[in-house]
DRENMI-740946 format. One line per 3 residues: their letters; for each residue z, y negated, x of N, C-alpha, C. Coordinates in pm, 1 decimal, padded with zeros to 6 digits. Each point is the difference from the previous one (the first is absolute). Example, Ala and Ser with C-alpha at 12.3 -4.5 7.8 and 13.67 -1.06 7.14 Angstrom:
<sites>
as> 00780.0,00569.0,01319.0,00000.0,-00119.0,-00089.0,00000.0,-00120.0,00090.0; -00072.0,-00105.0,-00035.0,00006.0,-00119.0,00082.0,00073.0,-00109.0,-00077.0
</sites>
This chain:
<sites>
xxx> -01829.4,02251.7,01293.8,00010.2,-00143.6,-00025.4,00143.2,-00034.9,-00040.5; 00039.0,-00123.8,00023.8,00133.0,-00046.0,-00037.5,-00010.0,-00143.1,-00051.3; 00106.6,-00046.2,-00060.7,00001.6,-00137.5,-00049.3,00008.5,-00095.6,00118.8
xxx> -00033.5,-00126.4,-00023.1,-00001.9,-00097.8,00107.0,00138.5,-00034.2,00052.3; 00002.8,-00066.4,00114.3,00126.1,-00031.6,00066.7,00088.0,-00090.9,-00085.4; -00059.8,-00100.9,-00064.3,00079.7,-00091.4,-00082.8,00060.7,00072.7,-00119.4
xxx> -00079.9,00085.8,-00064.2,00050.9,00077.0,-00113.2,00109.7,00096.1,00042.9; -00013.0,00055.2,00119.6,00104.3,00089.4,00050.3,00132.3,-00073.5,00015.9; -00004.8,-00124.8,00045.9,00123.4,-00077.9,00012.4,00064.2,-00023.3,-00136.4
xxx> -00081.2,-00037.7,-00098.0,00053.7,-00026.6,-00132.9,00055.5,00127.4,-00063.1; -00069.8,00109.8,00018.6,00050.8,00129.1,-00050.2,00128.6,00038.5,00072.0; 00005.4,-00026.7,00129.6,00122.0,00029.6,00074.1,00119.3,-00075.8,-00055.4
xxx> -00023.5,-00124.7,-00040.0,00107.1,-00081.2,-00057.2,00042.0,00052.9,-00136.9; -00097.2,00020.6,-00090.1,00029.8,00036.5,-00138.3,00048.7,00143.9,-00014.5; -00060.9,00090.0,00075.2,00027.9,00143.0,-00017.3,00097.3,00051.5,00105.0
xxx> -00041.0,-00006.9,00126.2,00080.7,00061.4,00105.6,00136.5,-00067.2,00014.0; 00001.5,-00132.5,-00007.6,00125.6,-00073.4,00016.5,00081.1,-00004.7,-00128.7; -00054.5,-00065.0,-00106.2,00080.9,-00024.7,-00119.1,00016.5,00123.4,-00088.3
xxx> -00110.1,00062.4,-00039.7,00011.6,00113.4,-00090.9,00066.6,00120.2,00066.9; -00032.8,00023.8,00127.4,00061.4,00112.7,00071.6,00132.5,-00037.7,00065.5; 00037.8,-00127.3,-00005.2,00126.0,-00047.1,00057.3,00011.9,00035.8,00147.9
xxx> -00110.3,-00005.8,00069.4,-00002.5,00031.3,00143.0,00005.9,-00130.4,00078.6; 00121.5,-00044.9,00029.3,00019.1,-00129.5,00064.7,-00064.1,-00003.8,00137.6; -00007.9,00113.6,00066.7,-00058.1,00004.2,00134.5,-00147.1,-00039.9,00000.0
xxx> -00065.4,00005.5,-00116.6,-00141.7,-00035.5,-00009.2,-00025.2,-00144.2,00042.8; 00097.3,-00087.9,-00019.2,-00023.4,-00141.8,00030.5,-00032.4,-00022.0,00147.1; 00045.1,00089.0,00087.2,-00026.3,-00016.7,00143.0,-00148.8,00011.3,00031.7
xxx> -00073.8,00069.1,-00084.0,-00143.4,00017.1,00023.7,-00085.4,-00093.1,-00084.6; 00054.2,-00053.6,-00110.5,-00083.0,-00083.6,-00088.0,00035.8,-00147.8,00004.6; 00115.2,-00036.4,00059.7,00044.3,-00139.3,00000.2,00030.5,-00047.4,00141.1
xxx> -00038.4,-00124.1,00028.3,00036.9,-00062.9,00126.3,00152.4,-00024.3,00003.8; 00060.6,00003.3,00117.7,00143.9,-00024.3,00008.7,00043.1,-00135.5,-00056.3; -00086.6,-00101.6,00010.0,00035.0,-00132.0,-00053.6,-00051.0,-00018.6,-00142.7
xxx> -00026.4,00110.3,-00069.8,-00044.8,-00007.4,-00138.7,00095.7,-00085.8,-00081.9; -00055.0,-00081.0,-00090.1,00079.6,-00084.9,-00087.9,-00057.4,00005.8,-00140.7; 00087.7,-00000.6,-00099.2,-00040.2,00001.9,-00140.8,00050.8,-00125.6,-00068.9
xxx> -00091.5,-00070.9,-00069.3,00036.5,-00112.1,-00085.6,00003.2,00048.1,-00144.0; 00115.1,-00013.5,-00065.5,00014.3,00046.2,-00137.5,00109.5,-00081.6,-00068.7; -00031.5,-00049.4,-00119.3,00098.7,-00070.9,-00079.9,00059.1,-00122.0,00067.3
xxx> -00076.1,-00064.2,00087.9,00050.1,-00117.3,00068.6,00081.7,00030.5,00123.5; 00009.1,00128.8,00036.4,00074.0,00041.6,00118.8,-00096.2,00056.0,00104.5; 00037.8,-00011.3,00126.0,-00076.4,00057.0,00109.6,00085.7,00102.8,00071.3
xxx> -00043.4,00124.9,-00004.8,00067.4,00107.2,00073.1,-00075.9,00017.9,00130.3; 00046.2,-00067.4,00104.9,-00071.5,-00006.5,00127.2,00060.1,00098.6,00098.8; -00081.0,00095.7,00041.6,00044.5,00104.2,00091.9,00004.1,00133.6,-00070.2
xxx> -00085.2,00091.1,00043.8,-00011.0,00131.1,-00066.4,00132.2,00073.8,-00006.3; 00065.7,00014.6,00113.8,00119.0,00084.2,00007.5,00127.5,-00072.4,-00041.5; 00009.3,-00131.7,00028.2,00124.2,-00072.1,-00024.7,00012.5,-00051.8,-00142.5
xxx> -00111.0,-00041.8,-00060.1,00005.8,-00062.7,-00131.8,-00070.7,00079.4,-00108.9; -00125.5,00040.3,00027.5,-00079.8,00063.7,-00104.5,00051.8,00139.8,-00034.8; 00020.2,00083.7,00100.2,00040.2,00137.7,-00028.1,00133.6,00011.3,-00071.8
xxx> 00103.7,-00074.1,00039.7,00125.9,00011.9,-00075.1,-00015.6,-00034.0,-00147.8; -00079.6,-00104.8,-00031.0,-00019.0,-00037.7,-00140.1,-00074.0,00109.0,-00077.0; -00103.3,00057.2,00061.8,-00077.5,00104.4,-00067.0,00079.9,00129.3,-00011.5
xxx> 00075.6,00033.0,00105.5,00082.1,00121.1,-00003.7,00103.9,-00007.3,-00111.0; 00050.8,-00120.9,-00028.5,00098.1,-00015.8,-00107.7,-00062.3,00034.0,-00135.2; -00127.5,-00038.8,-00020.0,-00066.8,00034.2,-00125.1,-00025.5,00149.3,-00009.1
xxx> -00039.5,00061.6,00110.3,-00023.3,00144.5,-00000.3,00129.9,00076.3,-00024.9; 00110.6,-00057.1,00045.3,00129.4,00062.9,-00026.2,00037.4,-00013.1,-00146.7; -00028.5,-00116.5,-00058.8,00030.8,-00018.8,-00141.7,-00086.9,00088.6,-00087.8
xxx> -00128.8,00016.9,00039.0,-00094.5,00084.2,-00074.1,-00041.2,00117.2,00090.3; 00082.2,00103.3,00011.4,-00026.8,00106.8,00096.5,-00127.1,00079.7,-00027.1; -00050.9,-00008.6,-00122.4,-00126.0,00068.2,-00030.3,-00114.1,-00095.8,-00023.1
xxx> 00012.8,-00123.5,00049.2,-00099.5,-00103.0,-00025.5,-00141.0,00045.4,00034.8; -00094.0,-00034.1,-00089.1,-00142.2,00029.1,00020.8,-00079.6,-00129.5,-00011.0; -00116.7,-00000.4,00061.5,-00092.6,-00112.9,-00010.5,-00130.9,00050.9,-00059.3
xxx> -00039.2,-00056.5,-00113.4,-00129.3,00029.9,-00060.6,-00091.7,-00118.9,00025.3; -00117.6,00026.9,00056.6,-00093.5,-00105.7,00038.3,-00108.6,-00013.1,-00106.8; -00021.7,-00123.5,-00047.0,-00096.7,-00025.7,-00105.7,-00128.4,-00066.2,00049.8
xxx> 00006.7,-00066.7,00114.1,-00117.3,-00069.4,00052.7,00023.2,-00028.7,00147.8; -00108.0,-00005.8,00075.7,00008.7,-00034.2,00141.9,-00115.6,-00090.4,00038.7; 00025.1,-00083.7,00099.9,-00102.8,-00082.4,00062.6,00008.0,00029.3,00149.6
xxx> -00111.5,00042.1,00058.0,00000.7,00047.0,00138.7,-00093.8,-00085.5,00084.4; 00053.4,-00065.7,00100.3,-00079.1,-00075.5,00096.5,00030.9,00047.4,00140.3; -00075.8,-00042.8,00099.0,00023.8,00044.8,00137.0,00129.5,-00053.9,00059.1
xxx> 00043.3,-00117.3,-00043.8,00119.2,-00063.5,00056.9,00108.0,-00029.5,-00103.4; -00020.1,00044.1,-00124.5,00097.4,-00024.9,-00105.5,-00020.6,00100.4,-00113.0; 00109.2,00032.5,-00068.9,-00005.3,00094.4,-00111.9,00097.3,-00046.9,-00107.9
xxx> -00021.9,00049.9,-00122.1,00089.8,-00033.8,-00110.4,-00000.8,00113.5,-00100.7; 00104.6,00005.2,-00081.2,00003.0,00098.6,-00107.5,00084.0,-00050.2,-00116.4; -00042.0,00040.9,-00119.6,00080.6,-00014.4,-00119.9,00067.9,00133.4,-00023.2
xxx> 00128.2,-00002.2,-00032.8,00076.0,00125.4,-00004.6,00109.7,-00009.4,-00105.8; 00056.1,00115.6,-00031.0,00123.7,00009.5,-00075.6,00097.6,00084.9,00078.9; 00120.5,-00050.6,00019.3,00107.8,00081.8,00054.0,00081.8,00052.1,-00117.6
xxx> 00049.3,00122.5,00011.6,00075.8,00057.6,-00110.9,00094.6,00107.4,00050.9; 00113.2,00011.3,-00068.2,00099.2,00098.7,00040.1,00126.4,-00014.7,-00080.5; 00101.0,00078.6,00038.5,00131.1,00000.0,-00064.7,00101.7,-00065.0,00093.4
xxx> 00075.9,-00096.4,-00052.1,00097.7,-00072.9,00079.9,00136.0,00070.0,-00003.2; 00046.7,00041.9,00116.2,00130.4,00066.7,00002.4,00113.2,-00100.7,-00023.3; -00028.0,-00128.8,00015.1,00101.0,-00102.3,-00027.7,00017.6,-00024.1,-00149.6
xxx> -00091.8,00051.8,-00078.7,00004.3,-00021.0,-00144.7,00003.7,00133.8,-00074.0; 00066.5,00096.6,00058.0,00016.0,00129.1,-00065.4,-00128.2,00076.5,-00019.9; -00098.1,-00024.5,00086.7,-00127.4,00070.9,-00010.6,-00096.9,-00059.8,-00099.2
xxx> 00026.1,-00121.2,-00046.2,-00094.4,-00064.4,-00091.6,-00134.3,-00021.1,00067.5; -00107.7,00013.0,-00079.3,-00135.7,-00006.8,00051.7,-00055.9,-00141.1,-00010.3; -00091.4,-00031.0,00091.1,-00063.0,-00132.0,-00002.9,-00136.1,00005.7,00067.3
xxx> -00091.4,-00084.5,-00047.5,-00130.0,-00017.7,00064.1,-00023.4,-00150.0,00014.9; -00059.8,-00040.3,00112.0,-00029.2,-00143.1,00019.0,-00123.9,-00015.3,00088.1; -00085.9,-00092.2,-00041.2,-00128.1,-00017.9,00067.4,00002.2,-00112.2,00100.8
xxx> -00107.5,-00007.2,00079.6,-00011.1,-00106.7,00098.1,-00131.8,00004.0,00074.0; -00017.5,-00097.3,00086.8,-00114.6,-00006.6,00090.4,00052.7,-00032.0,00138.8; -00047.4,00071.5,00099.5,00034.7,-00028.0,00138.3,-00127.5,-00009.4,00082.5
xxx> 00000.1,-00088.0,00099.6,-00114.3,-00015.8,00088.9,00050.1,-00008.3,00143.5; -00084.7,00043.9,00092.6,00038.2,00008.9,00140.2,-00111.2,-00051.0,00090.3; 00038.0,-00058.9,00110.9,-00091.5,-00024.5,00110.8,00016.1,00112.3,00101.9
xxx> -00109.2,00030.5,00068.8,-00001.9,00108.9,00098.0,-00024.2,-00057.7,00139.1; 00077.7,00047.6,00096.7,-00016.6,-00039.1,00139.4,00030.2,00120.5,00088.1; -00083.6,00021.5,00100.0,00020.9,00112.2,00092.6,00007.4,00134.4,-00071.9
xxx> -00074.1,00010.2,-00111.1,-00002.8,00126.7,-00073.3,00123.4,00027.3,-00082.6; 00085.6,-00102.5,-00020.7,00120.9,00017.7,-00079.3,00020.1,-00120.4,-00092.2; 00082.4,00018.2,-00102.0,00034.2,-00108.8,-00090.2,00088.8,-00097.7,00075.1
xxx> -00037.1,-00130.0,-00001.7,00077.3,-00097.1,00076.9,00072.6,-00101.8,-00087.2; -00043.9,-00019.8,-00124.1,00066.2,-00094.1,-00090.4,-00031.9,00040.9,-00142.8; 00098.7,-00013.4,-00087.6,-00019.6,00036.0,-00139.1,00047.1,-00109.5,-00093.9
xxx> -00062.4,-00006.2,-00115.8,00038.4,-00090.1,-00108.3,00002.5,00083.6,-00127.1; 00100.3,-00015.7,-00082.5,00008.5,00080.9,-00121.4,00083.4,-00071.4,-00104.7; -00027.4,00034.2,-00125.0,00088.1,-00033.5,-00111.4,00003.0,00121.3,-00092.3
xxx> 00118.0,00025.2,-00057.9,00017.8,00113.8,-00089.7,00073.1,-00046.4,-00125.1; -00019.7,00072.2,-00109.2,00058.6,-00040.4,-00127.5,00141.8,00055.4,-00012.8; 00090.2,-00051.6,00084.4,00138.9,00043.0,-00004.1,00068.6,-00042.2,-00129.6
xxx> -00055.8,-00099.1,-00067.4,00055.2,-00040.6,-00129.2,-00009.6,00115.9,-00099.4; -00112.8,00070.1,00001.1,-00017.1,00116.3,-00088.5,00092.4,00113.8,00042.6; 00015.0,00019.4,00130.9,00088.9,00106.4,00047.5,00142.9,-00025.0,-00046.5
xxx> 00045.8,-00124.2,00012.7,00136.5,-00033.5,-00040.9,00021.2,00028.2,-00148.1; -00099.1,-00037.6,-00083.0,00011.5,00025.0,-00143.9,00011.6,00147.6,-00030.4; -00083.8,00081.8,00060.0,00000.8,00143.2,-00028.8,00130.8,00066.5,00042.1
xxx> 00052.3,-00040.2,00115.6,00125.2,00058.8,00046.5,00117.3,-00044.1,-00085.5; -00010.3,-00119.4,-00058.1,00108.7,-00051.0,-00083.9,00003.6,00065.0,-00137.4; -00118.1,00023.4,-00059.9,00000.1,00051.9,-00137.5,-00044.1,00146.2,-00010.9
xxx> -00011.5,00067.5,00114.9,-00029.2,00144.2,00001.7,-00133.4,00034.0,-00065.1; -00099.0,-00087.8,00020.1,-00136.0,00031.5,-00041.3,-00084.3,00021.4,00125.4; -00118.2,00056.6,-00017.5,-00089.9,00018.1,00113.7,-00142.7,-00027.4,-00044.8
xxx> -00066.8,-00093.1,00067.1,-00136.8,-00034.4,-00033.6,-00096.1,00107.0,00049.1; -00115.0,00007.0,-00063.4,-00102.4,00098.0,00036.0,-00070.9,-00044.8,00127.7; -00028.8,00095.7,00088.7,-00077.4,-00027.8,00120.7,-00148.1,00003.0,-00035.3
xxx> -00072.0,-00104.7,00036.7,-00143.1,-00005.0,-00027.8,-00074.3,00106.3,00080.5; -00124.1,00026.8,-00040.2,-00079.9,00103.5,00066.7,-00024.6,-00035.7,00146.0; 00003.8,00099.4,00087.8,-00027.1,-00026.3,00141.2,-00148.6,-00019.0,00025.9
xxx> -00031.2,-00065.3,00110.4,-00138.4,-00005.8,00047.1,-00041.2,00141.5,00039.6; -00119.1,00044.5,-00039.0,-00038.8,00138.4,00029.7,-00019.2,00028.3,00148.3; -00035.4,-00101.9,00078.6,-00023.8,00022.2,00143.1,00028.4,-00129.5,00076.4
xxx> 00126.5,-00041.1,00007.1,00030.1,-00132.8,00055.9,-00033.1,-00014.3,00147.6; 00002.5,00107.9,00075.0,-00021.5,-00008.9,00145.1,-00146.7,00012.5,00037.1; -00084.4,00030.6,-00097.4,-00143.6,00012.3,00025.4,-00077.1,-00127.0,-00032.5
xxx> 00070.9,-00106.8,-00035.9,-00068.1,-00128.0,-00022.3,-00068.6,-00042.8,00129.8; -00121.2,-00054.8,-00007.7,-00072.5,-00036.3,00122.4,00071.1,-00112.6,00074.4; -00006.6,00006.2,00131.5,00051.9,-00107.5,00084.1,-00109.8,-00105.3,00012.1
xxx> 00024.9,-00119.5,-00054.5,-00102.6,-00103.7,-00003.9,00041.8,-00120.8,00082.5; -00099.4,-00065.4,00057.5,00024.5,-00115.7,00085.4,00043.4,-00120.3,-00083.0; 00075.8,-00090.5,00059.6,00036.3,-00123.2,-00072.7,-00121.2,-00086.5,-00027.7
xxx> 00010.1,-00079.9,-00105.4,-00109.8,-00086.7,-00042.4,00057.1,-00140.2,-00021.7; -00038.9,-00096.1,00083.0,00056.6,-00134.5,-00008.8,-00035.4,-00069.3,-00131.4; -00117.7,00030.0,-00054.9,-00038.3,-00061.9,-00127.2,00088.6,00050.9,-00113.3
xxx> 00030.5,00128.6,00001.4,00088.9,00058.0,-00100.2,00139.4,-00061.3,00012.4; 00045.6,-00016.4,00122.1,00131.9,-00058.5,00021.7,00005.8,-00144.3,-00048.8; -00107.5,-00075.3,00020.9,-00003.3,-00138.5,-00045.3,00008.8,-00008.0,-00152.2
xxx> -00073.2,00088.6,-00069.7,00006.8,00003.6,-00145.8,00141.4,00033.3,-00047.1; 00060.4,00098.7,00065.3,00134.3,00041.7,-00039.4,00101.7,-00110.8,00024.7; -00009.7,-00065.7,00114.8,00094.1,-00107.6,00031.5,-00008.1,-00112.5,-00103.7
xxx> -00120.4,-00038.6,-00034.4,-00016.5,-00107.9,-00097.0,00061.0,00037.3,-00134.5; -00022.1,00124.1,-00042.8,00053.3,00044.7,-00128.3,00153.1,00007.1,00004.8; 00053.4,00056.5,00105.9,00143.7,00024.2,00008.8,00081.7,-00129.4,00003.6
xxx> -00050.9,-00102.9,00066.9,00078.6,-00123.4,00014.5,-00020.0,-00097.3,-00115.9; -00084.2,00036.4,-00095.6,-00023.0,-00085.6,-00116.3,00096.3,00039.6,-00111.8; 00099.2,-00082.2,-00032.7,00099.9,00039.4,-00100.8,-00060.4,00046.6,-00131.8
xxx> -00108.7,-00064.9,-00045.0,-00059.6,00038.0,-00128.1,-00055.8,00141.9,00000.6; -00031.8,00054.2,00117.4,-00050.9,00136.6,00007.4,00097.3,00098.9,-00062.2; 00128.6,-00026.4,00019.2,00102.2,00095.5,-00043.4,00022.6,-00001.6,-00150.0
xxx> -00064.6,-00093.4,-00070.5,00009.2,-00000.6,-00145.9,-00108.5,00086.6,-00062.6; -00096.5,00045.0,00081.4,-00109.4,00084.3,-00049.6,00044.6,00145.5,00008.4; 00078.3,00041.9,-00097.1,00058.8,00133.5,00004.3,-00102.2,00111.5,-00018.5
xxx> -00122.4,-00034.4,-00041.0,-00102.5,00103.6,-00015.8,-00037.3,00062.6,00133.9; 00022.4,-00071.2,00108.8,-00032.3,00053.1,00132.7,00120.8,00060.7,00071.0; 00119.2,-00019.4,-00056.7,00122.9,00036.7,00070.0,00058.8,00127.5,-00056.6
xxx> 00019.9,00097.5,00086.3,00069.6,00123.6,-00033.3,00137.5,-00009.8,00064.6; 00099.2,-00045.3,-00078.6,00133.6,-00018.2,00055.8,00074.4,00132.6,00005.5; 00050.0,00030.8,00117.7,00073.8,00124.6,00021.5,00145.3,-00026.0,-00035.5
xxx> 00032.8,00014.7,-00126.1,00136.1,-00021.0,-00046.7,00020.3,00083.8,-00125.4; 00125.6,00022.4,-00033.1,00030.2,00082.8,-00115.7,00110.8,-00064.9,-00081.7; -00030.7,-00034.6,-00122.5,00091.3,-00063.8,-00094.9,00052.0,-00131.6,00055.8
xxx> 00063.9,-00074.1,-00086.5,00049.7,-00130.4,00040.4,-00113.8,-00099.7,00014.0; 00032.9,-00124.5,00030.9,-00102.9,-00103.6,00007.2,-00093.6,00018.7,00118.2; -00128.3,-00027.5,-00020.7,-00096.3,-00002.9,00109.0,00025.0,-00125.0,00083.6
xxx> -00041.3,00005.3,00126.5,00031.4,-00114.8,00085.3,-00070.0,-00127.2,-00046.4; -00117.2,00014.1,-00063.8,-00068.8,-00120.4,-00049.8,00073.8,-00062.5,-00117.0; 00093.0,00074.0,-00060.7,00082.5,-00053.3,-00107.5,00128.4,-00063.4,00053.5
xxx> 00027.6,00020.8,00127.4,00123.1,-00048.7,00060.9,-00019.4,-00127.5,00080.6; -00121.3,-00021.1,00048.3,-00022.4,-00104.4,00099.0,-00127.4,-00077.9,-00028.9; 00009.5,-00131.8,00002.6,-00117.8,-00085.2,00001.1,-00028.6,-00033.2,00146.1
xxx> -00105.0,00059.6,00054.5,-00027.1,-00011.0,00142.4,-00055.5,-00137.7,00033.6; 00060.4,-00063.0,00101.3,-00047.3,-00129.1,00048.5,-00075.6,00012.7,00131.5; 00044.6,00089.9,00087.4,-00062.0,00013.7,00131.9,00012.8,00143.7,00047.3
xxx> -00100.6,00043.8,00075.0,-00003.9,00137.0,00051.5,-00021.7,-00004.5,00150.7; 00083.3,00073.9,00072.9,-00016.2,00017.1,00143.9,-00044.5,00142.8,00027.2; -00110.6,00015.2,00072.4,-00048.2,00133.5,00035.9,00065.5,00040.8,00131.7
xxx> 00085.7,00100.7,-00005.9,00068.6,00048.7,00119.2,-00085.2,00098.6,00079.2; -00083.7,00074.3,-00071.8,-00089.6,00095.8,00065.1,-00112.9,00034.8,-00095.7; -00118.6,00016.1,00054.9,-00116.1,00039.1,-00078.8,-00099.1,00069.2,00091.6
xxx> -00057.8,00110.2,-00047.5,-00108.6,00063.9,00073.6,-00101.3,00055.1,-00099.2; -00118.8,00023.5,00047.9,-00104.5,00060.3,-00083.4,-00052.7,00125.2,00067.9; -00056.6,00086.7,-00082.5,-00069.5,00119.8,00046.6,-00116.5,00019.5,-00095.9
xxx> -00117.5,-00045.7,00041.2,-00112.6,-00001.5,-00092.3,00025.4,-00100.5,-00110.4; -00018.4,00043.1,-00124.7,00017.4,-00087.6,-00115.8,00141.8,00003.9,-00057.2; 00091.7,00057.3,00077.2,00138.2,00011.6,-00046.2,00093.1,-00059.5,00104.4
xxx> 00126.3,-00010.6,-00033.4,00096.2,-00049.7,00096.1,00139.1,-00000.3,-00058.3; 00095.6,-00052.1,00078.8,00139.0,-00005.2,-00042.9,00063.8,-00128.3,00050.4; 00112.0,-00036.5,-00061.3,00063.1,-00127.7,00031.1,00150.1,00006.1,-00022.5
xxx> 00070.1,-00095.7,00060.8,00141.3,-00026.2,-00028.9,00015.1,-00149.8,-00013.2; 00068.5,-00043.9,-00106.9,00009.8,-00142.1,-00032.7,00144.8,-00041.4,-00023.6; 00025.2,-00129.5,00019.5,00122.7,-00063.5,-00046.4,-00040.4,-00111.2,-00095.9
xxx> 00046.2,00008.7,-00123.1,-00035.1,-00097.4,-00102.7,00122.3,-00086.1,-00033.2; -00020.6,-00129.5,-00005.5,00106.4,-00090.2,-00044.2,-00042.3,-00063.4,-00131.9; 00099.3,-00025.1,-00082.2,-00029.5,-00059.3,-00129.7,00125.2,-00015.9,-00082.0
xxx> -00018.3,-00013.3,-00130.3,00109.0,-00029.0,-00092.6,00031.6,00123.1,-00083.5; 00127.8,00035.9,-00004.4,00042.8,00109.2,-00087.6,-00013.2,-00044.5,-00145.0; -00073.6,00078.8,-00077.2,-00030.1,-00038.1,-00138.6,00081.9,00076.9,-00102.2
xxx> 00098.7,00078.0,00047.8,00076.7,00083.9,-00090.8,-00061.5,00138.8,-00006.0; 00064.7,00090.1,-00070.6,-00053.5,00134.8,-00013.3,00101.7,00109.2,00026.1; 00094.9,-00024.5,00090.9,00108.5,00095.9,00022.4,00107.1,-00022.8,-00106.4
xxx> 00027.0,00100.7,-00081.2,00091.9,-00017.1,-00111.5,00143.5,-00026.6,00044.3; 00037.3,00049.0,00118.3,00138.2,-00014.3,00044.5,00020.0,-00117.8,00095.8; -00099.6,-00085.4,00013.8,00011.3,-00119.0,00084.0,00029.6,-00121.2,-00087.5
xxx> 00092.5,-00081.1,00044.3,00037.4,-00121.7,-00071.9,-00125.0,-00084.8,-00026.1; -00027.7,-00033.9,-00127.2,-00117.4,-00083.4,-00029.9,-00000.9,-00132.5,00075.7; 00116.7,-00043.7,00047.1,00006.3,-00125.3,00075.2,-00076.3,00010.4,00131.7
xxx> -00027.8,00123.2,00041.9,-00075.4,00019.6,00123.9,-00148.8,-00030.5,-00018.8; -00045.5,-00005.1,-00122.3,-00141.0,-00030.7,-00025.8,-00034.7,-00135.6,00060.6; -00110.5,-00001.8,00072.1,-00041.8,-00121.0,00068.5,00038.5,-00002.9,00146.1
xxx> 00080.6,00098.8,00043.5,00041.1,00006.3,00140.1,-00117.9,00037.9,00088.5; -00009.1,-00060.0,00119.2,-00104.5,00035.4,00095.7,00039.1,00128.2,00070.1; -00090.2,00095.8,00001.0,00028.9,00132.2,00055.6,-00117.4,00047.0,00085.8
xxx> 00025.2,00106.5,00073.2,-00103.1,00065.7,00080.6,-00009.8,00145.9,-00041.2; -00121.9,00048.0,-00012.5,-00025.9,00139.3,-00038.8,-00099.9,00059.4,00098.1; 00029.5,00119.5,00049.9,-00086.8,00066.9,00096.7,-00084.7,00106.3,-00071.5
xxx> -00129.1,00004.6,00036.2,-00095.2,00093.1,-00059.7,-00073.2,00076.5,00109.4; -00038.9,00123.2,-00030.3,-00094.4,00072.2,00085.4,-00099.6,00070.1,-00090.5; -00123.1,00016.9,00048.7,-00099.9,00058.8,-00086.6,-00127.1,00039.6,00070.3
xxx> -00089.2,00055.1,-00079.2,-00132.5,00044.8,00043.0,-00103.2,-00070.9,-00087.2; -00105.7,-00049.4,00061.4,-00104.5,-00068.8,-00077.0,-00134.4,00069.7,00017.2; -00085.0,-00017.2,-00101.7,-00137.8,00048.3,00002.2,-00092.5,-00117.3,-00028.7
xxx> -00104.2,-00012.8,00079.6,-00101.8,-00101.8,-00020.3,-00127.3,00066.5,-00050.2; -00061.3,-00057.2,-00102.2,-00125.8,00051.4,-00054.5,-00078.9,-00117.0,-00057.2; -00128.9,-00001.7,00025.0,-00084.4,-00106.2,-00052.3,00037.4,-00137.5,00051.1
xxx> 00052.8,-00006.6,00121.5,00033.8,-00127.5,00058.4,00127.5,-00064.1,-00052.5; 00087.7,00079.4,-00062.0,00125.9,-00054.6,-00048.9,00107.4,00108.2,00004.0; 00124.3,-00043.0,-00005.5,00111.2,00094.6,-00007.5,-00001.3,00061.8,-00139.1
xxx> -00018.9,00131.0,-00004.3,-00015.1,00068.0,-00128.4,00128.3,00066.1,-00048.0; 00085.4,00041.5,00095.0,00123.0,00068.9,-00038.4,00105.4,-00022.3,00106.8; 00125.5,-00016.8,-00045.9,00113.4,-00013.4,00090.7,00111.0,00091.4,-00050.1
xxx> 00039.5,00094.8,00082.8,00117.1,00082.0,-00026.7,00115.7,-00063.3,00076.9; 00106.3,-00037.9,-00069.8,00104.2,-00079.4,00065.4,00138.9,00040.0,-00047.8; 00092.7,-00000.2,00093.3,00139.6,00021.2,-00034.7,00081.2,-00119.6,00047.9
xxx> 00101.0,-00037.2,-00077.7,00081.1,-00117.9,00028.1,00145.7,00040.8,00019.7; 00068.9,-00074.7,00083.0,00141.4,00024.3,00024.2,00082.7,-00060.4,-00113.4; -00010.6,00061.6,-00117.5,00073.4,-00050.5,-00115.9,00151.2,00007.2,00021.9
xxx> 00046.9,00105.3,00068.6,00143.1,00013.5,00022.3,00051.7,-00111.5,00090.6; -00076.7,-00033.2,00105.1,00041.2,-00108.9,00086.7,00007.6,-00132.2,-00073.4; -00097.3,-00024.7,-00088.4,00000.7,-00121.3,-00080.3,00120.9,-00001.3,-00092.6
xxx> 00027.4,00112.8,-00062.5,00113.6,00010.4,-00092.0,00130.2,-00028.9,00074.9; 00015.0,00057.0,00117.7,00122.9,-00021.0,00077.1,00016.6,-00145.1,00042.0; -00113.6,-00064.6,00035.8,00010.2,-00140.9,00040.2,00042.1,-00088.3,-00116.2
xxx> -00039.3,00036.4,-00121.2,00036.5,-00077.7,-00117.7,00143.3,00028.1,-00045.2; 00052.9,00114.4,00039.0,00138.1,00032.7,-00033.7,00098.5,-00072.7,00089.2; -00048.2,-00050.6,00115.3,00087.4,-00065.9,00097.4,00038.2,-00140.3,-00041.5
xx> 00069.7,-00070.6,00089.7,00044.1,-00137.1,-00032.0,-00120.1,-00091.7,-00022.7; 00016.6,-00100.3,-00084.0,-00103.7,-00099.1,-00024.9,-00020.2,-00084.8,00126.0
</sites>
């Protein structure tokens, strides 16, 4: 027996490609027109745009590893929560760990489009002050998660919850993938949410969002005069539905992108 085709693709991405640094793997797991949306940017084209950007990170972290904490497996889409970690040769070998969520659509037996956000804000902090955050426990069997069919009712529940600004104030349901510094709910008063991608697999699923709203302060090194500025923040995450409602959301936000936008001209 072997794991399912969708799980094999996700494992190929996390293990064979990233952890093993085997760039040739992309030819078998990704479509040539593969595109990744991350941090408000679109890397369109596997070989021309996506690979050079990823190869640069692998060069900076020559021993980079990916630890997988959760997976969602569907026949036409997959997602995972992960931590990347390694030593940066650009920073004298300083160590860093940073979490994120990535999701993919599948076409012709290969990954055809990806959406992701990672906590680069935490990575920047660790490399600057020579600290290293602890890597959370891995999922005991991430590739053995069952492949489940999409459920339109589950997706409808998730969509309603995700686009409702007040949902994001209920922190009891939110597991924010971030380390130190302000949480994204402390940085932004959300006014509107755009769903860029969403899929379900049974009672679970994953999403990528663009949120617009008002910066409420929270970054210590940002001019307080920026408070009240309209900003955009990108999120990616995994949701669980139970008892007819969204019960848990694991989410990571592009805090670094938000910070950089606030550092720019008014």
